[in-house]
C-alpha positions as a printed NumPy array, in Angstrom:
array([[  6.856,   4.201,  -2.915],
       [  8.539,   3.164,   0.355],
       [ 12.071,   3.236,   1.668],
       [ 12.995,  -0.149,   3.131],
       [ 16.455,   0.192,   4.66 ],
       [ 15.326,   2.453,   7.465],
       [ 13.569,   2.347,  10.83 ],
       [  9.809,   2.883,  10.899],
       [  8.069,   3.987,  14.065],
       [  5.335,   1.36 ,  14.276],
       [  3.725,   1.9  ,  17.683],
       [  4.134,   3.578,  21.031],
       [  5.525,   1.062,  23.512],
       [  2.475,   1.187,  25.755],
       [  0.231,   0.048,  22.889],
       [  1.499,  -3.509,  23.485],
       [  1.069,  -4.921,  26.992],
       [  3.221,  -7.743,  28.374],
       [  2.052, -11.08 ,  26.972],
       [ -0.102,  -9.425,  24.308],
       [  0.108,  -8.648,  20.571],
       [ -0.694,  -5.888,  18.074],
       [ -1.293,  -6.247,  14.344],
       [ -0.366,  -3.253,  12.183],
       [  0.386,  -2.607,   8.514],
       [  3.594,  -0.63 ,   7.943],
       [  4.764,   0.45 ,   4.476],
       [  2.546,  -2.209,   2.927],
       [  3.851,  -5.027,   5.141],
       [  1.502,  -6.824,   7.535],
       [  3.272,  -7.082,  10.884],
       [  2.455,  -8.634,  14.243],
       [  4.164,  -7.202,  17.302],
       [  4.279,  -9.699,  20.164],
       [  5.472,  -9.01 ,  23.692],
       [  6.327, -12.063,  25.736],
       [  5.478, -12.505,  29.401],
       [  8.822, -10.937,  30.401],
       [  8.176,  -7.829,  28.291],
       [ 10.567,  -8.587,  25.411],
       [  9.168,  -7.493,  22.053],
       [  9.388,  -9.071,  18.594],
       [  8.015,  -8.19 ,  15.151],
       [  6.668, -11.093,  13.102],
       [  4.84 , -11.456,   9.784],
       [  1.119, -11.186,  10.509],
       [  0.281, -14.371,   8.664],
       [  0.257, -18.032,   9.572],
       [  2.681, -19.984,   7.349],
       [ -0.002, -22.646,   6.881],
       [ -2.813, -20.741,   5.111],
       [ -1.505, -17.181,   5.403],
       [ -4.424, -15.972,   7.524],
       [ -3.721, -13.011,   9.849],
       [ -2.388, -14.223,  13.162],
       [ -3.75 , -11.011,  14.683],
       [ -7.213, -12.566,  14.29 ],
       [ -6.212, -15.225,  16.789],
       [ -5.43 , -15.235,  20.501],
       [ -2.346, -14.3  ,  22.475],
       [ -1.719, -15.648,  25.963],
       [  1.552, -14.9  ,  27.784],
       [  3.181, -14.061,  24.471],
       [  2.13 , -17.287,  22.714],
       [  0.067, -16.592,  19.591],
       [ -2.551, -19.083,  18.474],
       [ -3.844, -19.049,  14.903],
       [ -7.645, -18.828,  14.887],
       [ -7.911, -21.038,  11.788],
       [ -6.123, -24.306,  12.638],
       [ -4.683, -23.742,  16.097],
       [ -0.958, -23.566,  15.332],
       [  0.889, -21.711,  18.083],
       [  3.939, -19.473,  17.865],
       [  6.329, -18.023,  20.416],
       [  7.247, -14.345,  20.283],
       [ 10.53 , -15.407,  18.655],
       [  8.544, -16.705,  15.668],
       [  9.226, -20.336,  16.477],
       [  6.25 , -22.645,  16.026],
       [  5.721, -24.372,  19.383],
       [  2.534, -26.343,  18.678],
       [  1.139, -28.046,  15.582],
       [ -2.053, -29.929,  16.489],
       [ -2.   , -31.694,  13.12 ],
       [  1.496, -33.147,  12.974],
       [  5.179, -32.47 ,  13.612],
       [  6.648, -28.981,  13.971],
       [  8.841, -28.455,  10.901],
       [ 11.134, -25.586,   9.954],
       [  8.564, -24.459,   7.341],
       [  6.251, -23.488,  10.19 ],
       [  8.653, -21.029,  11.813],
       [  8.175, -17.295,  11.25 ],
       [ 11.11 , -15.052,  10.397],
       [ 11.14 , -12.035,  12.733],
       [ 11.895,  -8.501,  11.573],
       [ 14.519,  -6.444,  13.461],
       [ 12.647,  -4.575,  16.179],
       [ 13.92 ,  -2.087,  18.786],
       [ 12.285,  -0.043,  21.519],
       [ 13.647,   3.471,  21.933],
       [ 12.166,   6.804,  22.997],
       [  9.092,   4.951,  24.343],
       [  8.383,   3.788,  20.795],
       [  8.591,   0.57 ,  18.793],
       [ 10.799,   0.728,  15.697],
       [ 10.907,  -1.896,  12.949],
       [ 13.39 ,  -2.408,  10.086],
       [ 11.889,  -3.707,   6.823],
       [ 14.992,  -3.689,   4.634],
       [ 17.343,  -6.355,   3.336],
       [ 20.433,  -4.546,   4.591],
       [ 21.627,  -5.201,   8.13 ],
       [ 19.687,  -3.139,  10.648],
       [ 21.75 ,  -0.369,  12.248],
       [ 20.467,   0.705,  15.669],
       [ 22.45 ,   3.937,  15.356],
       [ 20.204,   4.915,  12.425],
       [ 17.098,   5.208,  14.613],
       [ 15.99 ,   8.864,  14.429],
       [ 16.956,  10.866,  17.495],
       [ 13.857,  11.686,  19.526],
       [ 15.777,  11.893,  22.774],
       [ 13.766,  14.892,  23.962],
       [ 11.012,  12.398,  24.853],
       [ 13.279,  10.669,  27.364],
       [ 14.199,  13.909,  29.106],
       [ 10.757,  14.596,  30.558],
       [  8.604,  12.529,  32.958],
       [  6.03 ,  10.238,  31.352],
       [  3.155,  12.308,  32.729],
       [  4.495,  15.369,  30.885],
       [  4.467,  13.69 ,  27.458],
       [  1.51 ,  14.469,  25.215],
       [  1.409,  11.746,  22.603],
       [ -0.818,   9.603,  20.45 ],
       [ -1.501,   8.028,  17.082],
       [ -4.021,   9.195,  14.501],
       [ -4.959,   7.368,  11.309],
       [ -5.317,   9.297,   8.054],
       [ -6.355,   8.434,   4.507],
       [ -3.609,  10.666,   3.142],
       [ -0.26 ,  10.046,   1.429],
       [  2.563,  10.164,   3.991],
       [  4.642,  12.39 ,   1.689],
       [  1.91 ,  15.021,   1.515],
       [  1.712,  14.858,   5.293],
       [  5.468,  15.431,   5.418],
       [  5.126,  18.436,   3.096],
       [  2.572,  19.819,   5.543],
       [  5.137,  20.001,   8.351],
       [  8.062,  21.118,   6.175],
       [  6.068,  24.135,   4.964],
       [  4.384,  25.614,   8.023],
       [  3.269,  28.781,   6.27 ],
       [ -0.009,  26.906,   5.833],
       [ -0.637,  27.509,   9.558],
       [ -1.369,  31.178,   8.845],
       [ -4.458,  30.095,   6.934],
       [ -5.453,  26.6  ,   8.008],
       [ -4.805,  27.302,  11.711],
       [ -5.368,  31.064,  11.646],
       [ -7.068,  31.264,  15.048],
       [ -4.395,  29.27 ,  16.891],
       [ -0.971,  28.829,  15.257],
       [ -1.369,  31.336,  12.426],
       [ -2.055,  35.011,  12.055],
       [  0.692,  35.682,   9.502],
       [  3.913,  35.25 ,  11.453],
       [  4.863,  31.999,   9.717],
       [  4.698,  33.69 ,   6.318],
       [  6.51 ,  36.816,   7.509],
       [  9.272,  34.882,   9.314],
       [ 12.671,  34.501,   7.703],
       [ 13.095,  30.892,   6.52 ],
       [ 16.304,  29.001,   5.863],
       [ 16.396,  25.378,   4.661],
       [ 19.581,  23.31 ,   4.589],
       [ 20.457,  19.686,   3.897],
       [ 22.766,  18.056,   6.429],
       [ 23.788,  14.565,   5.338],
       [ 20.612,  12.522,   4.992],
       [ 18.493,  15.091,   6.813],
       [ 16.884,  18.444,   6.058],
       [ 16.419,  21.272,   8.558],
       [ 14.296,  24.349,   8.03 ],
       [ 14.385,  27.266,  10.468],
       [ 11.899,  30.116,  10.755],
       [ 12.839,  33.22 ,  12.811],
       [ 11.014,  36.456,  13.552],
       [ 11.855,  39.352,  15.887],
       [  9.413,  41.714,  17.56 ],
       [  6.562,  40.419,  15.422],
       [  2.94 ,  39.706,  16.225],
       [  2.889,  36.144,  17.509],
       [  0.356,  33.47 ,  16.665],
       [ -2.748,  33.755,  18.91 ],
       [ -1.929,  30.567,  20.836],
       [  1.634,  31.677,  21.578],
       [  0.715,  35.267,  22.396],
       [ -1.728,  33.973,  24.987],
       [  1.155,  32.543,  27.037],
       [  3.041,  35.865,  27.249],
       [  2.337,  38.891,  29.399],
       [  2.342,  41.202,  26.385],
       [ -0.163,  43.955,  25.788],
       [  0.276,  43.988,  22.017],
       [  0.983,  40.254,  21.492],
       [  4.387,  40.889,  19.997],
       [  7.477,  38.81 ,  20.604],
       [ 10.425,  36.906,  19.156],
       [  9.829,  33.553,  17.486],
       [ 11.924,  30.505,  16.569],
       [ 10.671,  27.371,  14.812],
       [ 13.067,  24.595,  13.759],
       [ 11.985,  21.408,  11.982],
       [ 14.434,  18.62 ,  11.16 ],
       [ 13.385,  15.823,   8.798],
       [ 14.921,  12.354,   9.093],
       [ 14.155,   9.471,   6.733],
       [ 11.673,   8.161,   5.971],
       [  9.184,  10.653,   7.46 ],
       [ 10.251,  11.599,  10.98 ],
       [ 10.234,  15.276,  11.905],
       [ 11.543,  16.795,  15.133],
       [ 10.28 ,  20.32 ,  15.849],
       [ 11.358,  22.948,  18.344],
       [  9.262,  26.07 ,  18.89 ],
       [ 10.449,  28.849,  21.21 ],
       [  9.01 ,  32.317,  21.719],
       [  9.472,  35.16 ,  24.166],
       [  8.925,  38.849,  24.719],
       [ 10.985,  40.984,  22.325],
       [ 14.677,  40.616,  23.103],
       [ 14.209,  37.747,  25.556],
       [ 14.392,  34.702,  23.269],
       [ 17.871,  33.725,  24.45 ],
       [ 17.326,  34.414,  28.148],
       [ 13.671,  33.583,  28.887],
       [ 11.969,  31.598,  26.129],
       [  8.905,  29.422,  26.414],
       [ 10.122,  26.222,  24.784],
       [  8.544,  23.094,  23.321],
       [  9.593,  20.018,  21.387],
       [  7.313,  17.92 ,  19.192],
       [  7.822,  14.975,  16.88 ],
       [  5.612,  14.409,  13.866],
       [  6.095,  10.908,  12.456],
       [  4.25 ,  10.001,   9.262],
       [  4.552,   6.224,   9.047],
       [  2.973,   4.966,   5.805],
       [  0.439,   2.186,   6.139],
       [ -0.303,   1.852,   2.414],
       [  0.176,   4.056,  -0.631],
       [ -2.683,   6.264,   0.498],
       [ -3.056,   5.759,   4.249],
       [ -0.796,   6.839,   7.088],
       [ -0.231,   6.398,  10.806],
       [  0.491,   9.822,  12.303],
       [  2.426,   9.506,  15.566],
       [  3.017,  12.633,  17.629],
       [  4.668,  13.448,  20.936],
       [  4.761,  16.934,  22.411],
       [  6.731,  18.186,  25.402],
       [  6.968,  21.745,  26.679],
       [  8.027,  23.863,  29.617],
       [  4.361,  24.459,  30.38 ],
       [  3.308,  20.806,  30.484],
       [  6.421,  19.793,  32.433],
       [  5.628,  22.451,  35.042],
       [  1.961,  21.425,  35.199],
       [  1.296,  17.887,  33.873],
       [ -2.385,  18.315,  34.747],
       [ -2.828,  20.319,  31.526],
       [ -1.53 ,  17.432,  29.359],
       [ -5.043,  16.151,  28.461],
       [ -6.087,  19.652,  27.392],
       [ -3.007,  20.021,  25.192],
       [ -3.615,  16.551,  23.738],
       [ -7.183,  17.439,  22.809],
       [ -6.035,  20.691,  21.168],
       [ -3.419,  18.892,  19.062],
       [ -5.884,  16.214,  17.982],
       [ -8.518,  18.826,  17.133],
       [ -6.062,  20.777,  14.964],
       [ -5.054,  17.691,  12.999],
       [ -8.413,  15.934,  12.78 ],
       [-10.431,  19.071,  12.159],
       [ -8.067,  21.118,   9.996],
       [ -5.02 ,  19.262,   8.632],
       [ -6.559,  15.855,   7.924],
       [ -9.466,  17.039,   5.712],
       [ -7.055,  19.099,   3.6  ],
       [ -4.433,  16.355,   3.259],
       [ -7.018,  13.685,   2.497],
       [ -8.591,  15.91 ,  -0.181],
       [ -5.116,  16.433,  -1.696],
       [ -4.512,  12.693,  -1.746],
       [ -7.785,  12.081,  -3.561],
       [ -6.871,  14.675,  -6.209],
       [ -3.43 ,  13.108,  -6.726],
       [ -5.195,   9.763,  -7.248],
       [ -1.939,   7.823,  -7.006],
       [ -0.167,   9.886,  -9.673],
       [  3.471,  10.914,  -9.294],
       [  3.906,  14.297,  -7.605],
       [  6.404,  15.649, -10.128],
       [  4.414,  14.477, -13.159],
       [  1.609,  16.857, -12.157],
       [  4.012,  19.807, -12.436],
       [  2.859,  21.644,  -9.289],
       [  3.518,  25.387,  -9.191],
       [  6.111,  25.821,  -6.457],
       [  6.476,  28.778,  -4.089],
       [  9.586,  29.921,  -2.182],
       [  8.015,  28.494,   0.989],
       [  8.13 ,  25.018,  -0.592],
       [ 11.922,  24.872,  -0.437],
       [ 12.19 ,  22.619,   2.627],
       [  9.469,  20.253,   1.438],
       [ 11.015,  20.037,  -2.042],
       [ 14.453,  19.291,  -0.595],
       [ 12.953,  16.443,   1.434],
       [ 11.07 ,  15.003,  -1.548],
       [ 14.136,  15.047,  -3.782],
       [ 16.302,  13.487,  -1.073],
       [ 13.752,  10.756,  -0.343],
       [ 13.329,  10.077,  -4.073],
       [ 17.102,   9.701,  -4.436],
       [ 17.363,   7.398,  -1.429],
       [ 14.601,   5.149,  -2.791],
       [ 16.117,   5.138,  -6.293],
       [ 19.527,   4.115,  -4.904],
       [ 17.926,   1.401,  -2.805],
       [ 15.955,   0.046,  -5.781],
       [ 19.059,   0.115,  -7.956],
       [ 20.878,  -1.966,  -5.385],
       [ 18.073,  -4.538,  -5.362],
       [ 18.184,  -4.832,  -9.162],
       [ 21.927,  -5.557,  -9.254]])
């Protein structure tokens, strides 16, 4: 169900203030992210070693977590610092998970293998723009994270589900090429002198709404997708494109629920950060009002059954999504095999 030897995006950094904590379930594991008074972050099991109650139900002051049940206190390192009922023993210490902050996000490693910081997915585009020009957030969905990944790896759905904004037919008409590169999959859509999606056409000074179009999505395990969209008047894609970068990160919470993290940057928002709230609202509306109902309905129909066992009829446009599913399946099978040996 879940890959373990990988980095999961668990929160945006600003979700956890200095001296505070955040409880979150990631890939079935209950985690507590604690930031000490100096700003250093740690990821701990969200359960007191005494009676296993969620520590997130307790209090956090200056990075010291107090269990609401019996008052045991823990430092951000996981070390028990107070036991009101007796001595502090090694059984009361919490084992932290590897945790790194990068690209204004909190990443956690849930595997048994040694954590490799170099394996954190590259979302460096976030760091290249000012904070006020980043449009980002987290949305919760009662959908399978793999179906949500399929949704981004096959964007022909935009012609129908987002017809009035990102659709109109260009995604289906565009030439698509999907390739596997190591442990990643990239799919590229290109179109020349075609009628652009309504949202994109609105940004160009074009009487007929035609232009050149480029859309590149790269998947990185377990469910991190980096997307570049560029469009321009016919013949001007190389010299004068309107460019944007977006990440879509589908971090599983449970088998059927997902944290959807997104961050969007663009030439337009960088030039005028005042429009960031408007862009944020548009992105949230598209997901919450159009994608989420469809993906959640799909998840209910799958009812926990294996995707391949249902023998879905596949279309040519499914190639990128299928490549990702098969690669993820293989990675999980190899990881499970290693655990059994």
